[in-house]
OpenMM code with the backbone's topology and positions (N, CA, C; nanometers):
from openmm import Vec3, app, unit

residues = "MET LEU THR VAL LEU SER ASN LEU VAL GLN TYR TYR VAL CYS ARG ALA SER ARG ALA ASN GLN HIS ILE SER ALA PRO PHE TRP GLU ARG TYR GLY PRO ALA LEU CYS ILE VAL THR ALA ALA ILE LEU LEU MET VAL HIS PRO THR THR PHE LEU LEU LYS ASP PHE ARG PHE TRP VAL PRO THR CYS LYS ASP LYS TRP GLY MET ARG ALA ILE TYR SER CYS THR TYR THR GLY PHE VAL SER LEU ALA TYR GLY THR ILE TRP ALA ALA PHE GLY GLY VAL GLY ILE PRO LEU ASP ALA LEU ARG GLN LYS CYS LEU PRO LEU".split()
positions = [
    Vec3(1.9677, -0.0119, 0.4541),
    Vec3(1.9257, -0.1635, 0.4352),
    Vec3(2.0563, -0.2469, 0.4533),
    Vec3(2.1378, -0.2596, 0.3665),
    Vec3(2.2569, -0.3248, 0.3904),
    Vec3(2.3361, -0.3291, 0.5280),
    Vec3(2.3375, -0.2305, 0.6106),
    Vec3(2.3580, -0.2470, 0.7282),
    Vec3(2.2823, -0.3379, 0.8571),
    Vec3(2.1792, -0.3211, 0.8305),
    Vec3(2.1093, -0.4076, 0.9084),
    Vec3(2.0965, -0.5239, 0.8229),
    Vec3(2.0944, -0.5581, 0.7254),
    Vec3(2.1068, -0.7244, 0.6426),
    Vec3(2.2469, -0.7379, 0.6852),
    Vec3(2.3406, -0.6828, 0.7007),
    Vec3(2.4769, -0.7403, 0.7049),
    Vec3(2.4998, -0.7836, 0.8704),
    Vec3(2.4562, -0.7170, 0.9554),
    Vec3(2.4452, -0.7301, 1.0802),
    Vec3(2.3680, -0.8307, 1.0978),
    Vec3(2.2830, -0.8583, 1.0542),
    Vec3(2.1711, -0.9985, 1.0763),
    Vec3(2.3042, -1.1141, 1.0247),
    Vec3(2.3352, -1.1211, 0.9067),
    Vec3(2.3936, -1.2195, 0.8855),
    Vec3(2.5387, -1.2651, 0.9728),
    Vec3(2.5810, -1.1152, 1.0353),
    Vec3(2.7028, -1.1430, 1.1444),
    Vec3(2.6244, -1.2108, 1.2633),
    Vec3(2.5204, -1.1473, 1.2926),
    Vec3(2.4614, -1.2093, 1.4184),
    Vec3(2.4406, -1.3631, 1.4271),
    Vec3(2.3852, -1.4175, 1.3185),
    Vec3(2.3654, -1.5570, 1.3022),
    Vec3(2.4756, -1.6213, 1.2713),
    Vec3(2.5877, -1.5746, 1.2042),
    Vec3(2.7098, -1.6628, 1.1968),
    Vec3(2.7837, -1.6854, 1.3172),
    Vec3(2.7856, -1.5896, 1.4066),
    Vec3(2.8252, -1.5851, 1.5250),
    Vec3(2.7529, -1.6920, 1.6131),
    Vec3(2.5918, -1.6814, 1.6026),
    Vec3(2.5131, -1.7203, 1.6711),
    Vec3(2.5540, -1.8975, 1.6423),
    Vec3(2.5673, -1.9191, 1.5243),
    Vec3(2.5787, -2.0742, 1.5042),
    Vec3(2.7213, -2.1081, 1.4890),
    Vec3(2.8479, -1.9986, 1.5178),
    Vec3(2.9536, -2.0673, 1.5470),
    Vec3(2.9529, -2.1003, 1.7177),
    Vec3(2.8907, -2.0052, 1.7731),
    Vec3(2.9044, -2.0475, 1.9179),
    Vec3(2.8049, -2.1782, 1.9599),
    Vec3(2.7053, -2.1736, 1.9184),
    Vec3(2.5955, -2.2974, 1.9484),
    Vec3(2.6754, -2.4171, 1.9221),
    Vec3(2.6401, -2.5319, 1.9895),
    Vec3(2.6703, -2.6326, 1.9531),
    Vec3(2.8025, -2.6797, 1.9379),
    Vec3(2.9172, -2.5937, 2.0135),
    Vec3(3.0646, -2.6283, 1.9855),
    Vec3(3.0766, -2.7766, 2.0499),
    Vec3(2.9872, -2.7991, 2.1988),
    Vec3(3.0569, -2.9283, 2.2014),
    Vec3(2.9851, -3.0425, 2.1547),
    Vec3(2.8813, -2.9889, 2.0622),
    Vec3(2.8117, -3.1198, 1.9756),
    Vec3(2.8195, -3.1237, 1.8408),
    Vec3(2.8425, -3.2303, 1.7809),
    Vec3(2.9173, -3.2485, 1.6277),
    Vec3(2.7871, -3.2405, 1.5418),
    Vec3(2.7336, -3.1168, 1.5324),
    Vec3(2.6251, -3.1040, 1.4654),
    Vec3(2.6772, -3.1045, 1.3065),
    Vec3(2.5855, -3.1751, 1.2149),
    Vec3(2.5955, -3.1569, 1.0642),
    Vec3(2.6058, -2.9858, 1.0199),
    Vec3(2.6845, -2.9505, 0.9318),
    Vec3(2.6939, -2.8302, 0.8708),
    Vec3(2.5612, -2.7667, 0.8579),
    Vec3(2.5026, -2.8195, 0.7425),
    Vec3(2.3494, -2.7430, 0.7278),
    Vec3(2.2577, -2.7410, 0.8706),
    Vec3(2.2656, -2.8089, 0.9768),
    Vec3(2.1896, -2.8241, 1.0674),
    Vec3(2.2452, -2.6873, 1.1595),
    Vec3(2.3800, -2.7007, 1.1482),
    Vec3(2.4296, -2.5689, 1.2273),
    Vec3(2.4603, -2.4481, 1.1763),
    Vec3(2.4711, -2.3994, 1.0440),
    Vec3(2.4675, -2.2954, 0.9926),
    Vec3(2.3957, -2.2730, 0.8538),
    Vec3(2.2405, -2.3691, 0.8991),
    Vec3(2.1172, -2.3317, 0.8161),
    Vec3(2.0862, -2.1850, 0.7812),
    Vec3(2.0393, -2.1881, 0.9295),
    Vec3(1.9650, -2.0205, 0.9611),
    Vec3(2.0560, -1.9442, 0.8965),
    Vec3(2.1952, -1.9385, 0.8965),
    Vec3(2.2692, -1.8295, 0.8673),
    Vec3(2.2752, -1.8117, 0.7020),
    Vec3(2.2393, -1.9150, 0.6656),
    Vec3(2.2983, -1.9489, 0.4650),
    Vec3(2.1447, -1.9012, 0.4315),
    Vec3(2.0313, -1.9190, 0.5352),
    Vec3(1.9120, -1.8547, 0.4763),
    Vec3(1.9252, -1.7094, 0.5157),
    Vec3(1.9711, -1.6284, 0.6062),
    Vec3(1.9771, -1.5351, 0.5987),
    Vec3(2.0796, -1.4471, 0.5014),
    Vec3(2.1705, -1.4987, 0.4899),
    Vec3(2.2732, -1.4717, 0.3844),
    Vec3(2.1764, -1.4205, 0.2113),
    Vec3(2.1432, -1.5891, 0.1814),
    Vec3(2.0514, -1.5876, 0.1007),
    Vec3(1.9665, -1.4476, 0.1023),
    Vec3(1.8831, -1.3915, 0.2134),
    Vec3(1.7829, -1.3352, 0.2155),
    Vec3(1.8794, -1.1946, 0.2226),
    Vec3(1.9408, -1.1919, 0.2251),
    Vec3(2.0467, -1.0203, 0.2173),
    Vec3(2.0590, -1.0012, 0.1008),
    Vec3(2.1288, -1.1315, 0.0247),
    Vec3(2.1395, -1.0857, -0.1451),
    Vec3(2.0334, -1.0712, -0.2195),
    Vec3(1.9278, -1.1711, -0.1851),
    Vec3(1.7895, -1.1162, -0.2709),
    Vec3(1.7122, -0.9767, -0.2459),
    Vec3(1.7516, -0.9746, -0.0712),
    Vec3(1.6699, -0.8434, -0.0768),
    Vec3(1.7089, -0.6968, -0.1149),
    Vec3(1.8733, -0.7003, -0.1536),
    Vec3(1.9531, -0.5877, -0.1972),
    Vec3(1.9367, -0.5805, -0.3635),
    Vec3(1.8699, -0.6902, -0.4034),
    Vec3(1.8701, -0.6678, -0.5864),
    Vec3(1.7654, -0.5258, -0.5932),
    Vec3(1.6403, -0.5067, -0.4910),
    Vec3(1.5301, -0.4397, -0.5497),
    Vec3(1.6174, -0.3175, -0.5161),
    Vec3(1.6763, -0.2584, -0.4139),
    Vec3(1.7424, -0.1398, -0.4120),
    Vec3(1.8371, -0.0938, -0.4975),
    Vec3(1.9397, -0.1960, -0.5143),
    Vec3(2.0439, -0.1725, -0.5944),
    Vec3(2.0130, -0.1026, -0.7444),
    Vec3(1.9147, -0.1985, -0.8005),
    Vec3(1.8473, -0.1745, -0.9223),
    Vec3(1.7858, -0.0458, -0.9776),
    Vec3(1.7122, 0.0052, -0.8458),
    Vec3(1.6627, 0.1565, -0.8532),
    Vec3(1.7921, 0.2692, -0.8089),
    Vec3(1.8780, 0.2184, -0.7490),
    Vec3(1.9737, 0.3256, -0.7128),
    Vec3(2.0696, 0.3118, -0.8847),
    Vec3(2.1084, 0.1974, -0.9125),
    Vec3(2.1587, 0.2034, -1.1012),
    Vec3(2.0911, 0.2871, -1.1879),
    Vec3(1.9514, 0.2798, -1.1648),
    Vec3(1.8505, 0.3325, -1.2568),
    Vec3(1.8567, 0.4841, -1.2451),
    Vec3(1.8942, 0.5163, -1.1503),
    Vec3(1.8787, 0.6849, -1.0732),
    Vec3(2.0301, 0.7247, -1.1549),
    Vec3(2.1318, 0.6395, -1.1613),
    Vec3(2.2448, 0.6833, -1.2287),
    Vec3(2.2530, 0.6451, -1.3620),
    Vec3(2.1495, 0.6418, -1.4268),
    Vec3(2.1340, 0.5641, -1.5831),
    Vec3(2.2352, 0.4750, -1.5959),
    Vec3(2.2739, 0.3665, -1.5194),
    Vec3(2.3831, 0.2573, -1.5830),
    Vec3(2.3077, 0.1664, -1.6177),
    Vec3(2.1626, 0.1287, -1.5492),
    Vec3(2.0935, -0.0035, -1.5924),
    Vec3(1.9302, 0.0652, -1.6015),
    Vec3(1.9042, 0.0981, -1.7025),
    Vec3(1.7821, 0.1437, -1.7345),
    Vec3(1.6811, 0.0116, -1.8036),
    Vec3(1.7205, -0.0320, -1.8896),
    Vec3(1.5781, -0.1558, -1.9470),
    Vec3(1.5709, -0.2356, -1.8978),
    Vec3(1.6123, -0.2957, -1.7499),
    Vec3(1.5077, -0.3564, -1.6871),
    Vec3(1.4155, -0.3407, -1.6085),
    Vec3(1.3915, -0.2312, -1.5951),
    Vec3(1.2795, -0.1213, -1.5333),
    Vec3(1.1939, -0.1117, -1.6213),
    Vec3(1.2200, -0.1184, -1.7598),
    Vec3(1.0993, -0.0582, -1.8451),
    Vec3(1.0617, -0.2148, -1.8751),
    Vec3(1.1110, -0.3417, -1.8825),
    Vec3(1.0714, -0.4615, -1.9344),
    Vec3(0.9747, -0.5150, -1.7965),
    Vec3(0.8674, -0.5608, -1.8646),
    Vec3(0.7803, -0.6208, -1.7639),
    Vec3(0.8564, -0.7829, -1.7128),
    Vec3(0.9261, -0.8228, -1.7818),
    Vec3(0.9515, -0.9257, -1.7196),
    Vec3(1.0761, -0.9275, -1.6416),
    Vec3(1.1280, -0.8110, -1.6206),
    Vec3(1.2291, -0.7544, -1.5437),
    Vec3(1.2106, -0.7304, -1.4203),
    Vec3(1.0935, -0.6425, -1.4189),
    Vec3(1.0384, -0.6056, -1.2582),
    Vec3(0.9750, -0.7073, -1.2180),
    Vec3(0.9421, -0.8223, -1.2883),
    Vec3(0.8696, -0.9170, -1.2356),
    Vec3(0.9938, -0.9986, -1.1528),
    Vec3(1.0713, -1.0146, -1.2258),
    Vec3(1.2290, -1.0634, -1.1629),
    Vec3(1.2604, -0.9938, -1.0433),
    Vec3(1.2459, -0.8498, -1.0672),
    Vec3(1.3560, -0.7907, -0.9274),
    Vec3(1.2148, -0.8075, -0.8042),
    Vec3(1.0988, -0.7803, -0.8259),
    Vec3(0.9702, -0.8542, -0.7497),
    Vec3(1.0285, -0.9980, -0.6644),
    Vec3(1.0079, -1.0713, -0.7532),
    Vec3(1.0384, -1.1823, -0.7147),
    Vec3(1.1630, -1.2146, -0.6386),
    Vec3(1.2647, -1.1642, -0.6595),
    Vec3(1.3723, -1.1489, -0.5442),
    Vec3(1.3805, -1.0816, -0.4436),
    Vec3(1.2724, -1.0216, -0.4329),
    Vec3(1.2300, -0.9401, -0.2998),
    Vec3(1.1524, -1.0263, -0.2170),
    Vec3(1.0251, -1.0682, -0.3047),
    Vec3(0.9600, -1.1819, -0.1763),
    Vec3(1.0088, -1.2943, -0.1490),
    Vec3(1.1074, -1.3555, -0.2714),
    Vec3(1.1777, -1.4636, -0.1997),
    Vec3(1.2837, -1.4357, -0.0735),
    Vec3(1.3607, -1.3296, -0.0885),
    Vec3(1.4194, -1.2498, 0.0262),
    Vec3(1.3539, -1.2563, 0.1407),
    Vec3(1.2109, -1.1941, 0.1248),
    Vec3(1.1535, -1.1939, 0.2612),
    Vec3(1.1012, -1.3251, 0.2863),
    Vec3(1.0615, -1.4453, 0.2461),
    Vec3(1.0493, -1.5591, 0.2693),
    Vec3(1.1416, -1.6301, 0.3303),
    Vec3(1.2915, -1.6078, 0.2787),
    Vec3(1.4145, -1.6761, 0.3082),
    Vec3(1.4547, -1.6325, 0.4550),
    Vec3(1.4147, -1.4472, 0.4850),
    Vec3(1.4577, -1.4246, 0.5804),
    Vec3(1.3354, -1.4642, 0.7324),
    Vec3(1.2185, -1.4823, 0.6794),
    Vec3(1.1172, -1.5253, 0.7768),
    Vec3(1.1873, -1.6529, 0.8398),
    Vec3(1.1903, -1.7649, 0.7007),
    Vec3(1.2462, -1.8883, 0.7364),
    Vec3(1.3527, -1.9402, 0.7872),
    Vec3(1.4311, -1.8520, 0.7775),
    Vec3(1.5743, -1.8426, 0.8494),
    Vec3(1.5664, -1.7974, 1.0021),
    Vec3(1.4737, -1.7001, 1.0064),
    Vec3(1.4496, -1.6260, 1.1633),
    Vec3(1.4011, -1.7312, 1.2365),
    Vec3(1.3024, -1.8254, 1.1897),
    Vec3(1.2071, -1.9174, 1.2529),
    Vec3(1.2838, -2.0300, 1.2991),
    Vec3(1.3502, -2.0726, 1.1644),
    Vec3(1.4395, -2.1958, 1.2015),
    Vec3(1.5489, -2.1606, 1.3354),
    Vec3(1.6021, -2.0114, 1.3358),
    Vec3(1.6732, -1.9800, 1.4397),
    Vec3(1.6347, -2.0002, 1.5746),
    Vec3(1.5261, -1.9490, 1.5811),
    Vec3(1.4666, -1.9297, 1.6940),
    Vec3(1.4140, -2.0556, 1.7818),
    Vec3(1.3107, -2.1707, 1.6411),
    Vec3(1.2831, -2.2574, 1.7267),
    Vec3(1.3513, -2.4215, 1.7224),
    Vec3(1.4894, -2.3776, 1.6366),
    Vec3(1.5793, -2.5020, 1.6314),
    Vec3(1.5461, -2.6086, 1.5502),
    Vec3(1.4984, -2.5918, 1.4276),
    Vec3(1.4883, -2.7241, 1.3508),
    Vec3(1.3940, -2.6843, 1.2208),
    Vec3(1.4249, -2.7725, 1.1189),
    Vec3(1.3532, -2.7733, 1.0168),
    Vec3(1.2177, -2.7620, 0.9979),
    Vec3(1.1733, -2.8943, 1.0719),
    Vec3(1.0035, -2.8989, 1.0684),
    Vec3(0.9822, -2.8091, 1.1942),
    Vec3(0.8937, -2.7380, 1.1848),
    Vec3(0.8421, -2.6200, 1.3070),
    Vec3(0.7072, -2.6666, 1.3321),
    Vec3(0.7128, -2.7101, 1.4339),
    Vec3(0.5672, -2.7540, 1.5156),
    Vec3(0.4962, -2.6470, 1.5470),
    Vec3(0.3976, -2.6193, 1.5034),
    Vec3(0.2842, -2.5068, 1.5067),
    Vec3(0.2279, -2.4745, 1.6630),
    Vec3(0.2158, -2.5763, 1.6934),
    Vec3(0.1896, -2.5722, 1.8477),
    Vec3(0.2932, -2.5107, 1.9340),
    Vec3(0.4478, -2.5470, 1.8940),
    Vec3(0.5080, -2.4438, 1.9442),
    Vec3(0.5777, -2.2971, 1.9031),
    Vec3(0.5112, -2.2874, 1.8061),
    Vec3(0.5341, -2.1321, 1.7721),
    Vec3(0.3678, -2.0691, 1.7920),
    Vec3(0.2880, -2.1219, 1.8105),
    Vec3(0.1744, -2.0899, 1.8904),
    Vec3(0.2273, -2.0204, 2.0419),
    Vec3(0.2633, -2.1143, 2.0800),
    Vec3(0.2874, -2.1305, 2.2209),
    Vec3(0.4015, -2.0078, 2.2724),
    Vec3(0.5000, -1.9378, 2.1917),
    Vec3(0.5921, -1.8720, 2.1830),
    Vec3(0.5465, -1.7463, 2.1749),
    Vec3(0.4404, -1.7545, 2.0410),
    Vec3(0.4222, -1.6128, 1.9787),
    Vec3(0.2577, -1.5481, 2.0271),
    Vec3(0.2102, -1.6487, 2.0614),
    Vec3(0.0764, -1.6147, 2.1252),
    Vec3(0.0579, -1.6311, 2.2778),
    Vec3(0.1713, -1.6241, 2.3752),
    Vec3(0.0819, -1.6905, 2.5204),
    Vec3(-0.0278, -1.6320, 2.5776),
    Vec3(-0.0861, -1.7283, 2.5865),
    Vec3(-0.2299, -1.6673, 2.6541),
    Vec3(-0.2238, -1.6909, 2.8251),
] * unit.nanometer
topology = app.Topology()
chain = topology.addChain("A")
for resn in residues:
    res = topology.addResidue(resn, chain)
    for name in ("N", "CA", "C"):
        topology.addAtom(name, app.Element.getBySymbol(name[0]), res)
């Protein structure tokens, strides 16, 4: 999982640095999808890391606590949302994504 996520981060950073080289785009517009993917990679790695540390008995109390498990799951779901948002942002090129363009690219008739 770490390999896939780190390769995604590298891809989006490379894509952002190559795209719009001739245009002076703002930092957030240019590297926004890459920052979303970095955030997603960090948040998605919380869950497996926690259980790996639990298996080695380094970090047991978090998994036994109800609020600890909720925090772990909220990191996972927030990571999935950030991953999807960054991917859609990179694919369609903007923060405001028109639904017609999404339907046209994803569901061609």
